[in-house]
Kinemage of the C-alpha trace (Angstrom):
@kinemage 1
@onewidth
@group {chain A} dominant
@subgroup {mainchain}
@vectorlist {calphas} color= white
{ca met a 1} P 43.144 -22.829 -54.547
{ca lys a 2} L 42.706 -23.178 -50.552
{ca ile a 3} L 43.326 -26.642 -49.133
{ca ile a 4} L 42.276 -28.351 -45.695
{ca ile a 5} L 44.236 -31.626 -45.053
{ca ala a 6} L 43.196 -33.971 -42.168
{ca leu a 7} L 45.261 -36.113 -40.288
{ca asp a 8} L 45.314 -38.689 -37.422
{ca ser a 9} L 48.599 -37.381 -36.040
{ca leu a 10} L 51.825 -34.732 -36.795
{ca glu a 11} L 54.317 -38.219 -37.197
{ca ile a 12} L 52.818 -39.309 -40.720
{ca pro a 13} L 54.579 -41.901 -43.464
{ca ala a 14} L 56.790 -40.141 -45.958
{ca trp a 15} L 54.677 -40.844 -48.600
{ca lys a 16} L 51.682 -38.645 -47.481
{ca phe a 17} L 54.789 -36.029 -46.756
{ca thr a 18} L 55.576 -35.986 -50.079
{ca leu a 19} L 51.723 -35.727 -51.356
{ca leu a 20} L 51.885 -32.421 -48.764
{ca glu a 21} L 55.267 -31.285 -50.374
{ca lys a 22} L 53.973 -31.369 -54.251
{ca ile a 23} L 50.836 -29.337 -53.152
{ca gln a 24} L 52.584 -27.030 -51.746
{ca gln a 25} L 54.771 -26.563 -54.066
{ca ser a 26} L 52.854 -26.201 -56.933
{ca ser a 27} L 51.318 -22.968 -58.320
{ca ser a 28} L 47.423 -24.025 -58.308
{ca ala a 29} L 47.106 -25.063 -54.766
{ca glu a 30} L 47.672 -23.843 -51.127
{ca ile a 31} L 47.614 -25.819 -47.661
{ca val a 32} L 45.737 -23.496 -45.371
{ca leu a 33} L 44.660 -25.773 -42.739
{ca phe a 34} L 45.742 -28.853 -40.910
{ca tyr a 35} L 42.561 -30.958 -39.154
{ca leu a 36} L 44.242 -33.104 -36.375
{ca leu a 37} L 42.042 -36.126 -35.405
{ca lys a 38} L 43.712 -36.361 -31.923
{ca lys a 39} L 41.254 -38.947 -30.284
{ca ser a 40} L 41.913 -41.707 -33.270
{ca lys a 41} L 43.558 -44.652 -33.011
{ca pro a 42} L 45.418 -46.768 -36.054
{ca thr a 43} L 43.122 -49.352 -37.182
{ca leu a 44} L 45.877 -51.809 -36.921
{ca ser a 45} L 46.872 -51.108 -32.761
{ca lys a 46} L 44.714 -54.188 -31.811
{ca asn a 47} L 46.392 -56.501 -33.995
{ca ser a 48} L 49.564 -56.705 -32.642
{ca leu a 49} L 50.430 -60.155 -34.451
{ca cys a 50} L 49.506 -57.637 -37.646
{ca leu a 51} L 51.965 -55.179 -36.739
{ca leu a 52} L 54.880 -57.756 -35.645
{ca his a 53} L 54.447 -59.191 -39.523
{ca arg a 54} L 55.034 -55.704 -41.054
{ca lys a 55} L 58.520 -54.824 -38.932
{ca leu a 56} L 59.602 -57.991 -39.200
{ca asp a 57} L 59.213 -58.149 -43.297
{ca ala a 58} L 60.268 -54.505 -43.254
{ca lys a 59} L 63.677 -55.669 -40.805
{ca leu a 60} L 63.855 -58.491 -43.810
{ca phe a 61} L 63.731 -56.571 -47.083
{ca lys a 62} L 64.349 -53.066 -45.987
{ca pro a 63} L 62.707 -51.335 -48.415
{ca ser a 64} L 64.421 -47.863 -49.910
{ca pro a 65} L 63.557 -45.279 -49.733
{ca asn a 66} L 61.095 -46.127 -47.239
{ca ala a 67} L 57.173 -44.956 -47.794
{ca phe a 68} L 55.888 -45.558 -44.365
{ca ser a 69} L 59.483 -43.867 -42.506
{ca lys a 70} L 57.745 -41.242 -40.222
{ca lys a 71} L 57.708 -37.467 -40.813
{ca asn a 72} L 57.071 -34.427 -38.494
{ca ile a 73} L 54.829 -32.174 -40.347
{ca gln a 74} L 55.491 -28.934 -37.800
{ca ser a 75} L 58.849 -28.024 -39.269
{ca ser a 76} L 58.192 -28.299 -42.751
{ca phe a 77} L 54.753 -26.456 -42.773
{ca pro a 78} L 55.434 -23.774 -39.758
{ca lys a 79} L 52.971 -21.372 -41.089
{ca val a 80} L 49.911 -23.552 -41.619
{ca lys a 81} L 47.578 -23.574 -38.410
{ca ile a 82} L 46.782 -27.239 -36.683
{ca val a 83} L 43.701 -27.338 -35.007
{ca asp a 84} L 42.032 -30.300 -33.262
{ca ile a 85} L 38.771 -31.309 -35.624
{ca asp a 86} L 36.665 -31.788 -32.562
{ca ser a 87} L 37.114 -28.814 -30.843
{ca ser a 88} L 37.457 -26.455 -34.546
{ca asn a 89} L 35.512 -23.625 -34.683
{ca asp a 90} L 37.578 -22.597 -37.553
{ca ser a 91} L 35.600 -20.244 -40.030
{ca ile a 92} L 38.105 -21.104 -42.912
{ca ile a 93} L 36.259 -22.099 -45.709
{ca ser a 94} L 38.368 -24.492 -48.364
{ca asp a 95} L 38.373 -25.699 -51.912
{ca val a 96} L 39.127 -28.794 -51.534
{ca ile a 97} L 39.354 -31.405 -47.803
{ca ile a 98} L 41.888 -33.828 -48.183
{ca trp a 99} L 41.123 -37.148 -45.815
{ca leu a 100} L 44.491 -39.194 -45.122
{ca ser a 101} L 43.006 -40.243 -41.805
{ca glu a 102} L 41.573 -43.581 -41.835
{ca his a 103} L 38.497 -42.400 -40.015
{ca ile a 104} L 35.509 -41.580 -40.439
{ca pro a 105} L 34.309 -37.827 -41.356
{ca pro a 106} L 31.911 -36.020 -39.149
{ca ala a 107} L 29.241 -34.818 -41.517
{ca asn a 108} L 29.812 -31.102 -40.511
{ca leu a 109} L 33.169 -31.246 -42.321
{ca tyr a 110} L 31.403 -31.109 -45.765
{ca ser a 111} L 30.153 -27.766 -45.191
{ca lys a 112} L 33.723 -26.479 -44.933
{ca ser a 113} L 34.667 -27.864 -48.264
{ca arg a 114} L 33.127 -26.271 -51.880
{ca leu a 115} L 34.362 -29.455 -53.641
{ca gly a 116} L 33.819 -32.140 -51.180
{ca ile a 117} L 36.344 -34.298 -49.537
{ca trp a 118} L 39.017 -36.410 -51.350
{ca phe a 119} L 39.680 -39.717 -50.054
{ca tyr a 120} L 41.854 -43.029 -50.978
{ca thr a 121} L 41.189 -46.547 -50.687
{ca phe a 122} L 43.381 -49.582 -51.020
{ca gly a 123} L 41.977 -52.881 -52.080
{ca ser a 124} L 39.787 -54.282 -54.809
{ca gln a 125} L 35.666 -54.057 -54.761
{ca gly a 126} L 34.416 -54.791 -51.496
{ca leu a 127} L 37.923 -55.178 -49.639
{ca glu a 128} L 39.024 -51.701 -49.760
{ca thr a 129} L 39.985 -49.722 -46.751
{ca thr a 130} L 41.437 -46.368 -45.691
{ca cys a 131} L 44.018 -47.852 -43.643
{ca asp a 132} L 47.394 -47.366 -45.676
{ca glu a 133} L 49.029 -50.195 -43.359
{ca leu a 134} L 46.817 -52.343 -45.596
{ca ile a 135} L 47.803 -50.891 -49.022
{ca gly a 136} L 47.748 -53.830 -51.050
{ca his a 137} L 47.653 -56.464 -48.331
{ca ser a 138} L 44.635 -58.628 -49.458
{ca ala a 139} L 46.259 -58.480 -53.009
{ca phe a 140} L 49.413 -59.599 -51.648
{ca phe a 141} L 48.037 -62.827 -49.232
{ca gln a 142} L 45.470 -63.704 -51.727
{ca lys a 143} L 47.950 -64.032 -54.634
{ca gln a 144} L 45.589 -61.328 -56.914
{ca glu a 145} L 46.403 -60.563 -60.125
{ca thr a 146} L 46.680 -56.552 -59.199
{ca ala a 147} L 46.449 -54.559 -56.284
{ca thr a 148} L 44.017 -51.413 -56.480
{ca ala a 149} L 44.479 -47.741 -55.082
{ca ala a 150} L 42.314 -45.457 -56.108
{ca leu a 151} L 41.058 -41.390 -54.794
{ca his a 152} L 37.482 -40.852 -54.332
{ca ile a 153} L 35.837 -37.743 -53.929
{ca lys a 154} L 32.671 -37.592 -51.721
{ca leu a 155} L 30.477 -33.718 -52.328
{ca ser a 156} L 28.021 -34.397 -49.320
{ca thr a 157} L 27.138 -36.947 -46.898
{ca asn a 158} L 23.988 -38.036 -48.921
{ca asp a 159} L 26.158 -37.936 -52.252
{ca pro a 160} L 27.732 -41.196 -53.387
{ca ser a 161} L 31.555 -40.819 -53.742
{ca lys a 162} L 33.089 -40.740 -56.927
{ca thr a 163} L 36.229 -42.649 -58.512
{ca val a 164} L 38.240 -40.119 -60.516
{ca tyr a 165} L 41.989 -41.804 -60.195
{ca gln a 166} L 42.782 -45.416 -60.008
{ca ser a 167} L 45.843 -47.304 -60.706
{ca trp a 168} L 47.127 -50.911 -60.508
{ca ser a 169} L 49.990 -52.485 -59.377
{ca met a 170} L 51.614 -55.920 -59.299
{ca pro a 171} L 51.964 -57.056 -55.800
{ca his a 172} L 55.147 -58.567 -54.970
{ca ala a 173} L 55.863 -62.214 -55.265
{ca tyr a 174} L 57.287 -62.572 -51.732
{ca ser a 175} L 57.864 -59.106 -49.666
{ca leu a 176} L 54.698 -57.441 -48.365
{ca thr a 177} L 56.590 -54.363 -47.159
{ca leu a 178} L 58.013 -53.885 -51.016
{ca ser a 179} L 54.452 -54.469 -52.504
{ca gln a 180} L 53.202 -51.544 -49.829
{ca asn a 181} L 56.263 -49.530 -50.303
{ca glu a 182} L 56.283 -49.419 -54.101
{ca gln a 183} L 52.346 -48.956 -54.024
{ca ala a 184} L 52.218 -46.177 -51.317
{ca trp a 185} L 55.003 -43.784 -53.130
{ca lys a 186} L 52.900 -44.182 -56.788
{ca ile a 187} L 50.145 -42.752 -54.772
{ca ser a 188} L 51.437 -40.179 -53.333
{ca ser a 189} L 50.823 -38.585 -56.716
{ca phe a 190} L 47.559 -39.062 -57.011
{ca val a 191} L 45.735 -35.980 -55.056
{ca pro a 192} L 48.336 -33.944 -56.735
{ca arg a 193} L 47.574 -34.733 -60.558
{ca val a 194} L 43.461 -34.161 -59.662
{ca leu a 195} L 44.421 -31.018 -58.307
{ca glu a 196} L 46.347 -29.662 -61.126
{ca glu a 197} L 43.735 -30.832 -63.559
{ca leu a 198} L 40.951 -29.109 -61.271
{ca phe a 199} L 43.252 -25.935 -61.717
{ca gln a 200} L 43.906 -26.685 -65.531
{ca ile a 201} L 40.584 -27.158 -66.600
{ca gly a 202} L 38.293 -24.730 -64.172
{ca glu a 203} L 35.806 -25.978 -61.324
{ca val a 204} L 32.765 -26.065 -63.715
{ca asp a 205} L 34.140 -28.899 -66.507
{ca phe a 206} L 35.567 -30.663 -63.151
{ca leu a 207} L 32.393 -30.988 -61.817
{ca lys a 208} L 31.017 -32.435 -65.403
{ca lys a 209} L 33.438 -34.252 -66.035
{ca ile a 210} L 33.305 -36.303 -62.663
{ca asn a 211} L 29.928 -36.146 -62.674
{ca ser a 212} L 29.550 -38.044 -66.412
{ca gln a 213} L 32.757 -39.684 -66.515
{ca his a 214} L 33.785 -40.964 -63.184
{ca his a 215} L 31.408 -44.468 -61.788
{ca asn a 216} L 30.115 -43.777 -58.594
{ca ser a 217} L 31.962 -46.010 -55.660
{ca ser a 218} L 30.625 -48.603 -53.723
{ca phe a 219} L 32.939 -47.631 -50.606
{ca asp a 220} L 31.337 -46.473 -47.700
{ca phe a 221} L 33.439 -45.439 -44.435
{ca ser a 222} L 32.992 -47.916 -42.092
{ca asn a 223} L 34.235 -48.865 -38.568
{ca lys a 224} L 35.689 -52.150 -39.085
{ca asn a 225} L 37.795 -50.904 -42.140
{ca asn a 226} L 38.174 -54.372 -43.184
{ca val a 227} L 41.134 -54.939 -40.952
{ca pro a 228} L 42.123 -58.386 -40.587
{ca thr a 229} L 41.436 -60.605 -37.650
{ca phe a 230} L 43.563 -62.391 -35.208
{ca phe a 231} L 43.058 -65.479 -36.750
{ca gln a 232} L 43.181 -63.941 -40.441
{ca ser a 233} L 46.679 -62.686 -39.234
{ca val a 234} L 47.853 -66.353 -38.004
{ca val a 235} L 46.815 -67.472 -41.325
{ca asn a 236} L 48.760 -64.913 -43.583
{ca leu a 237} L 51.550 -65.506 -41.300
{ca phe a 238} L 51.991 -68.997 -42.469
{ca leu a 239} L 51.170 -68.146 -46.050
{ca his a 240} L 53.575 -65.588 -46.257
{ca phe a 241} L 56.125 -68.280 -44.799
{ca gly a 242} L 55.067 -70.398 -48.243
{ca phe a 243} L 55.809 -67.804 -50.478
{ca leu a 244} L 59.595 -67.539 -49.083
{ca val a 245} L 60.026 -71.302 -48.943
{ca lys a 246} L 58.519 -71.383 -52.418
{ca arg a 247} L 60.631 -68.889 -53.588
{ca lys a 248} L 63.820 -70.442 -52.529
{ca leu a 249} L 62.981 -74.148 -53.671
{ca asp a 250} L 61.841 -72.697 -57.478
{ca asn a 251} L 65.380 -70.753 -57.317
{ca leu a 252} L 66.869 -74.298 -56.364
{ca arg a 253} L 65.200 -76.527 -58.696
{ca phe a 254} L 64.536 -74.056 -62.160
{ca thr a 255} L 66.574 -72.262 -64.139
{ca arg a 256} L 65.110 -69.363 -65.771
{ca gln a 257} L 66.197 -68.423 -69.232
{ca trp a 258} L 64.507 -66.039 -71.764
{ca ile a 259} L 64.805 -67.217 -75.239
{ca leu a 260} L 63.583 -65.853 -78.822
{ca leu a 261} L 60.743 -66.837 -81.216
{ca phe a 262} L 60.237 -66.342 -84.618
{ca arg a 263} L 58.662 -66.586 -87.889
{ca leu a 264} L 59.156 -65.926 -91.405
{ca gly a 265} L 56.536 -65.463 -94.070
{ca lys a 266} L 54.179 -63.842 -92.554
{ca ser a 267} L 54.359 -60.543 -90.972
{ca pro a 268} L 52.613 -59.684 -88.321
{ca ser a 269} L 52.030 -63.645 -87.718
{ca arg a 270} L 49.958 -64.227 -84.465
{ca glu a 271} L 50.094 -67.915 -84.927
{ca phe a 272} L 52.583 -68.242 -82.289
{ca ser a 273} L 52.459 -72.010 -81.485
{ca glu a 274} L 54.608 -72.189 -85.923
{ca phe a 275} L 57.335 -70.010 -84.324
{ca gln a 276} L 61.092 -71.738 -84.331
{ca arg a 277} L 62.872 -71.578 -81.524
{ca leu a 278} L 66.274 -69.433 -81.260
{ca leu a 279} L 68.222 -71.122 -78.192
{ca pro a 280} L 71.112 -68.714 -76.060
{ca pro a 281} L 73.705 -70.626 -74.776
{ca lys a 282} L 72.703 -71.961 -71.446
{ca asp a 283} L 75.057 -69.716 -69.071
{ca lys a 284} L 73.209 -66.386 -70.842
{ca phe a 285} L 69.393 -65.154 -72.193
{ca trp a 286} L 68.300 -63.636 -75.290
{ca ala a 287} L 65.316 -60.842 -74.836
{ca asp a 288} L 63.999 -57.644 -76.118
{ca pro a 289} L 64.300 -58.638 -79.782
{ca phe a 290} L 64.458 -55.598 -82.680
{ca leu a 291} L 64.208 -56.067 -86.273
{ca trp a 292} L 66.028 -54.041 -88.758
{ca asn a 293} L 66.144 -55.220 -92.667
{ca his a 294} L 69.077 -53.979 -94.445
{ca glu a 295} L 69.219 -54.796 -97.915
{ca gly a 296} L 66.947 -57.402 -97.591
{ca gln a 297} L 68.249 -59.201 -94.810
{ca his a 298} L 66.766 -59.539 -91.562
{ca phe a 299} L 68.951 -58.308 -88.478
{ca val a 300} L 67.848 -58.918 -84.832
{ca phe a 301} L 69.228 -56.370 -82.479
{ca leu a 302} L 68.930 -58.067 -78.711
{ca glu a 303} L 69.762 -57.426 -75.184
{ca glu a 304} L 72.202 -60.279 -74.017
{ca leu a 305} L 72.590 -61.141 -70.935
{ca pro a 306} L 75.475 -63.531 -69.273
{ca phe a 307} L 74.200 -64.819 -65.470
{ca ala a 308} L 77.520 -64.199 -64.261
{ca thr a 309} L 77.090 -60.535 -64.488
{ca glu a 310} L 73.485 -60.112 -65.014
{ca lys a 311} L 74.696 -56.876 -66.541
{ca gly a 312} L 72.958 -56.617 -69.909
{ca tyr a 313} L 74.675 -55.196 -73.335
{ca ile a 314} L 73.304 -54.838 -77.156
{ca ser a 315} L 74.176 -57.767 -79.574
{ca val a 316} L 73.292 -58.274 -82.958
{ca leu a 317} L 72.594 -61.790 -85.107
{ca glu a 318} L 70.929 -62.638 -88.425
{ca ile a 319} L 67.987 -64.885 -89.335
{ca leu a 320} L 69.033 -66.037 -92.928
{ca lys a 321} L 66.115 -66.811 -95.295
{ca asp a 322} L 66.023 -70.208 -94.764
{ca gly a 323} L 65.525 -69.841 -90.873
{ca lys a 324} L 68.879 -70.147 -89.903
{ca thr a 325} L 70.563 -67.916 -87.970
{ca thr a 326} L 74.186 -66.665 -87.128
{ca ser a 327} L 76.162 -66.401 -83.914
{ca pro a 328} L 75.419 -62.936 -81.477
{ca gln a 329} L 77.824 -60.484 -82.259
{ca lys a 330} L 78.134 -57.688 -79.208
{ca val a 331} L 77.589 -54.152 -81.024
{ca leu a 332} L 76.894 -51.873 -77.162
{ca glu a 333} L 78.291 -51.870 -73.939
{ca leu a 334} L 78.490 -49.520 -71.507
{ca pro a 335} L 79.470 -49.913 -67.848
{ca tyr a 336} L 75.537 -49.989 -67.033
{ca his a 337} L 72.918 -52.732 -68.075
{ca leu a 338} L 71.250 -52.150 -71.196
{ca ser a 339} L 68.484 -53.786 -72.904
{ca tyr a 340} L 65.287 -52.768 -75.421
{ca pro a 341} L 67.682 -51.726 -78.293
{ca phe a 342} L 64.597 -49.709 -79.863
{ca leu a 343} L 65.395 -48.576 -83.637
{ca phe a 344} L 64.527 -45.729 -86.418
{ca glu a 345} L 65.936 -44.221 -89.322
{ca phe a 346} L 65.809 -40.528 -89.421
{ca glu a 347} L 66.854 -38.505 -92.553
{ca gln a 348} L 68.271 -41.228 -93.193
{ca lys a 349} L 70.586 -42.639 -90.932
{ca leu a 350} L 70.039 -45.068 -88.063
{ca tyr a 351} L 69.301 -44.492 -84.732
{ca met a 352} L 69.326 -46.752 -81.430
{ca ile a 353} L 67.496 -45.952 -78.143
{ca pro a 354} L 68.861 -48.724 -75.459
{ca glu a 355} L 67.118 -48.713 -72.493
{ca ser a 356} L 69.622 -47.487 -69.655
{ca phe a 357} L 67.075 -47.074 -66.877
{ca ser a 358} L 70.088 -47.498 -64.151
{ca ala a 359} L 72.169 -44.351 -65.682
{ca arg a 360} L 68.469 -42.288 -65.054
{ca asn a 361} L 68.963 -41.132 -68.563
{ca ile a 362} L 67.627 -41.539 -72.640
{ca gln a 363} L 70.437 -42.288 -74.642
{ca leu a 364} L 70.291 -41.786 -78.340
{ca phe a 365} L 73.267 -43.847 -80.104
{ca glu a 366} L 73.666 -43.374 -84.302
{ca cys a 367} L 75.272 -46.356 -86.126
{ca thr a 368} L 78.287 -45.334 -88.234
{ca his a 369} L 78.797 -48.695 -89.499
{ca phe a 370} L 75.845 -51.231 -89.675
{ca pro a 371} L 75.612 -53.427 -88.071
{ca asn a 372} L 78.242 -53.255 -85.046
{ca gln a 373} L 79.500 -49.570 -84.901
{ca trp a 374} L 77.184 -47.354 -82.451
{ca gln a 375} L 78.599 -43.758 -81.330
{ca his a 376} L 76.545 -41.915 -78.383
{ca lys a 377} L 74.854 -39.180 -80.523
{ca met a 378} L 73.155 -37.075 -77.587
{ca asp a 379} L 70.598 -37.953 -74.053
{ca leu a 380} L 67.523 -37.087 -75.134
{ca met a 381} L 66.522 -37.047 -71.040
{ca thr a 382} L 68.203 -36.830 -68.178
{ca asn a 383} L 68.288 -36.946 -64.013
{ca ile a 384} L 65.149 -39.344 -64.743
{ca val a 385} L 64.013 -43.246 -64.721
{ca ala a 386} L 62.649 -44.309 -67.424
{ca ala a 387} L 62.456 -47.732 -69.222
{ca asp a 388} L 61.531 -49.358 -72.954
{ca thr a 389} L 61.500 -46.119 -74.779
{ca thr a 390} L 59.449 -45.916 -77.962
{ca leu a 391} L 59.159 -43.331 -81.251
{ca ile a 392} L 56.697 -43.328 -83.409
{ca phe a 393} L 56.330 -40.470 -86.549
{ca his a 394} L 52.846 -39.704 -86.715
{ca lys a 395} L 50.403 -36.704 -87.986
{ca asn a 396} L 54.309 -34.762 -88.333
{ca lys a 397} L 55.176 -35.217 -84.636
{ca trp a 398} L 57.379 -37.635 -83.228
{ca trp a 399} L 56.289 -39.073 -79.881
{ca met a 400} L 58.376 -41.093 -77.236
{ca phe a 401} L 55.697 -43.818 -75.010
{ca thr a 402} L 58.386 -44.431 -72.049
{ca asn a 403} L 57.857 -46.288 -68.692
{ca met a 404} L 58.134 -43.665 -65.896
{ca val a 405} L 59.109 -43.099 -62.340
{ca glu a 406} L 57.408 -40.035 -60.770
{ca asn a 407} L 58.724 -41.064 -57.233
{ca glu a 408} L 61.411 -43.070 -56.268
{ca gly a 409} L 60.648 -46.319 -55.036
{ca ser a 410} L 57.819 -47.238 -56.647
{ca ser a 411} L 57.273 -49.729 -59.759
{ca leu a 412} L 58.974 -48.850 -62.896
{ca asp a 413} L 56.089 -51.253 -64.689
{ca asp a 414} L 53.226 -49.388 -63.541
{ca glu a 415} L 53.003 -45.704 -65.629
{ca leu a 416} L 53.497 -45.113 -68.926
{ca tyr a 417} L 53.995 -41.360 -70.128
{ca leu a 418} L 54.034 -39.540 -73.357
{ca phe a 419} L 56.506 -36.921 -74.783
{ca tyr a 420} L 55.999 -35.366 -78.605
{ca ala a 421} L 58.417 -32.981 -80.176
{ca asp a 422} L 59.105 -31.678 -84.211
{ca ser a 423} L 62.323 -33.947 -84.599
{ca pro a 424} L 63.681 -36.893 -82.372
{ca leu a 425} L 67.342 -35.300 -82.184
{ca thr a 426} L 66.404 -33.104 -79.405
{ca ser a 427} L 66.229 -32.648 -75.529
{ca asp a 428} L 62.888 -30.327 -75.626
{ca trp a 429} L 60.512 -32.976 -75.651
{ca ile a 430} L 57.166 -31.457 -74.499
{ca pro a 431} L 55.064 -33.483 -72.053
{ca his a 432} L 51.962 -34.479 -72.490
{ca pro a 433} L 49.612 -32.987 -70.230
{ca lys a 434} L 47.521 -36.413 -69.558
{ca asn a 435} L 50.873 -37.938 -68.110
{ca pro a 436} L 50.417 -40.648 -67.250
{ca ile a 437} L 48.545 -41.461 -69.587
{ca val a 438} L 48.428 -44.923 -68.619
{ca ser a 439} L 48.577 -45.804 -64.753
{ca asp a 440} L 47.860 -49.873 -65.028
{ca val a 441} L 50.818 -52.318 -64.477
{ca arg a 442} L 48.370 -55.071 -66.865
{ca arg a 443} L 49.277 -52.734 -69.860
{ca ala a 444} L 50.997 -49.514 -69.229
{ca arg a 445} L 55.174 -50.461 -70.398
{ca pro a 446} L 56.104 -50.614 -74.035
{ca ala a 447} L 56.696 -54.054 -75.529
{ca gly a 448} L 57.685 -53.124 -78.895
{ca asn a 449} L 57.129 -51.122 -81.831
{ca leu a 450} L 53.505 -49.426 -82.649
{ca phe a 451} L 52.592 -50.243 -86.029
{ca phe a 452} L 49.168 -50.136 -87.929
{ca glu a 453} L 47.038 -52.712 -88.851
{ca asn a 454} L 43.881 -52.288 -90.937
{ca glu a 455} L 44.427 -48.578 -90.357
{ca lys a 456} L 44.533 -48.636 -86.627
{ca leu a 457} L 47.233 -47.871 -85.117
{ca ile a 458} L 48.434 -50.590 -82.373
{ca arg a 459} L 50.514 -49.866 -79.335
{ca pro a 460} L 52.059 -53.248 -78.127
{ca ser a 461} L 52.576 -52.781 -74.271
{ca gln a 462} L 53.532 -55.986 -71.465
{ca asp a 463} L 51.440 -57.578 -69.250
{ca cys a 464} L 53.480 -57.231 -65.524
{ca ser a 465} L 50.505 -58.326 -63.249
{ca ile a 466} L 51.387 -61.240 -61.103
{ca val a 467} L 55.106 -61.416 -62.464
{ca tyr a 468} L 56.723 -59.512 -64.934
{ca gly a 469} L 57.170 -60.160 -68.632
{ca leu a 470} L 53.639 -62.200 -67.532
{ca gly a 471} L 51.619 -61.387 -71.003
{ca phe a 472} L 51.894 -58.772 -73.878
{ca asn a 473} L 48.775 -56.806 -75.267
{ca phe a 474} L 48.053 -54.807 -78.506
{ca asn a 475} L 46.273 -51.480 -77.422
{ca glu a 476} L 44.590 -49.712 -80.299
{ca ile a 477} L 45.215 -45.696 -80.150
{ca glu a 478} L 41.754 -43.815 -80.855
{ca ile a 479} L 43.354 -40.519 -80.377
{ca leu a 480} L 46.793 -39.112 -80.389
{ca ser a 481} L 47.208 -35.429 -80.136
{ca glu a 482} L 48.959 -32.650 -77.897
{ca thr a 483} L 46.009 -32.595 -75.638
{ca glu a 484} L 44.535 -35.656 -75.660
{ca tyr a 485} L 45.379 -39.506 -75.956
{ca arg a 486} L 43.267 -42.744 -75.201
{ca glu a 487} L 43.585 -46.278 -76.040
{ca lys a 488} L 41.813 -49.130 -76.000
{ca his a 489} L 42.831 -52.436 -74.805
{ca leu a 490} L 42.661 -55.193 -77.472
{ca thr a 491} L 43.564 -58.626 -77.155
{ca asn a 492} L 45.969 -60.370 -74.048
{ca ile a 493} L 48.494 -62.738 -75.365
{ca arg a 494} L 49.987 -65.065 -72.763
{ca pro a 495} L 51.661 -68.036 -73.862
{ca asp a 496} L 49.257 -70.908 -73.468
{ca trp a 497} L 50.197 -72.467 -76.302
{ca asp a 498} L 53.611 -74.106 -75.274
{ca lys a 499} L 53.418 -75.681 -71.356
{ca lys a 500} L 57.011 -75.226 -71.698
{ca leu a 501} L 56.800 -71.234 -71.686
{ca his a 502} L 56.264 -69.391 -69.093
{ca arg a 503} L 56.346 -65.819 -69.919
{ca val a 504} L 56.006 -63.448 -72.666
{ca his a 505} L 56.626 -60.039 -72.997
{ca ser a 506} L 57.983 -58.104 -76.491
{ca phe a 507} L 56.819 -58.490 -80.116
{ca asn a 508} L 57.838 -56.726 -83.249
{ca his a 509} L 57.709 -57.794 -87.170
{ca gln a 510} L 59.237 -56.144 -90.085
{ca asn a 511} L 58.908 -57.409 -94.103
{ca gly a 512} L 57.740 -60.908 -93.419
{ca leu a 513} L 59.384 -61.535 -90.154
{ca thr a 514} L 57.487 -61.574 -86.453
{ca ile a 515} L 59.663 -62.393 -83.666
{ca ile a 516} L 58.435 -62.636 -79.919
{ca asp a 517} L 60.769 -63.328 -76.606
{ca gly a 518} L 59.658 -65.945 -74.069
{ca met a 519} L 60.733 -67.392 -70.882
{ca ile a 520} L 61.244 -71.541 -70.363
{ca arg a 521} L 62.529 -72.740 -66.464
{ca gly a 522} L 64.930 -76.107 -66.939
């Protein structure tokens, strides 16, 4: 496929540069021309206060890697012709024009692309902008639950644009820069993903799909681009100062501690108000509980994290038949943080996959003596950033659900990936062609074992909108195959049954015991 890229400058943000590299490195697309809008001025150039605000925030919180650091395209794409869009008489007809400018594309440009102009918008409906310096801007200052980003295709001047890819992120609690940085790195993958889909299914089926499955976008290019006024920028500056003060005061006033809550006698149970609390000592928290029934006894494997070290390890405790519990016993500690001790049995042996994202791998441990002796068996994946890996054996395949970061700097909460294999004891996991199968911070990240209920396959997932661990969901998996995946959201659970409980983010049940975790503030 021949791709034309429209830019406002030869100096572009790093997230756009990464997007261009992904296209150029693919086997299905080639950048053949750069259109340069030499007369265009940055959208925020007239709002010096807004620019100053962004610079101060970036200096204070130092995003790394910085998605908005500038890179020059000329040295990296020396063979690609660069022309002024206003004086271009170039006869090249492309398959796609990627519009990475903040401004309105000229009407005559649509004739130079067989599959229209593709462009990004940032923000919820009615507040969209094409200015990447305003990514997540309204969501941050208005404290919205999510920040929205979308990719659209507009085939001609008269046709409405179609939304072909959309994703939702959590606005950062106190830094606009960190919020924008995470979102920008994720956004850089949208265009390459849709181009790859176009290549795989073909032009005819692709056009059928976007016309039948994708909704018309209400966005229309305008010169305003929803840029904040000077007065709004003043208000935003005071709002941001308020966020920082509130964060500081909350940290001084409150301690936050994750605890466990469980119920015996019914499995699964959703009468959360009847759950019994299991409180850790005040100098640590307990989270991510997974259950294992051994010789009729209930064992809970969990993340235990001392506040003094802020490094988690895996512990185990037993819940007795009368509801009393034993003291936790440490079973697995490594030089880096561990959590989410997912358990499964294979060929009469018990295995654990603890989360170890800081080690950049997915590790498998075998239980050599239950419950406290574990030995490293193998690495299922290496050189990746993954969290909350969860397996299930279904339809004669092992399926791995795990949240991943495709581009360093993006959030680990946003995107769910799926892999499959014939055996769980392998490093040859095959990526699902629909990856990421979920790109939504409200329901992507795993929250416990998948389970069947009324013959439906249910996937618990975390709701990380607003704040990490806000709640969890139950999602029904409707299609799970080597080529297709579809799930629908059923229920969202937030801790409204207890005023002292502020967050919940996992759910597991087994043999008459249901367990969750929750956060309290003291």
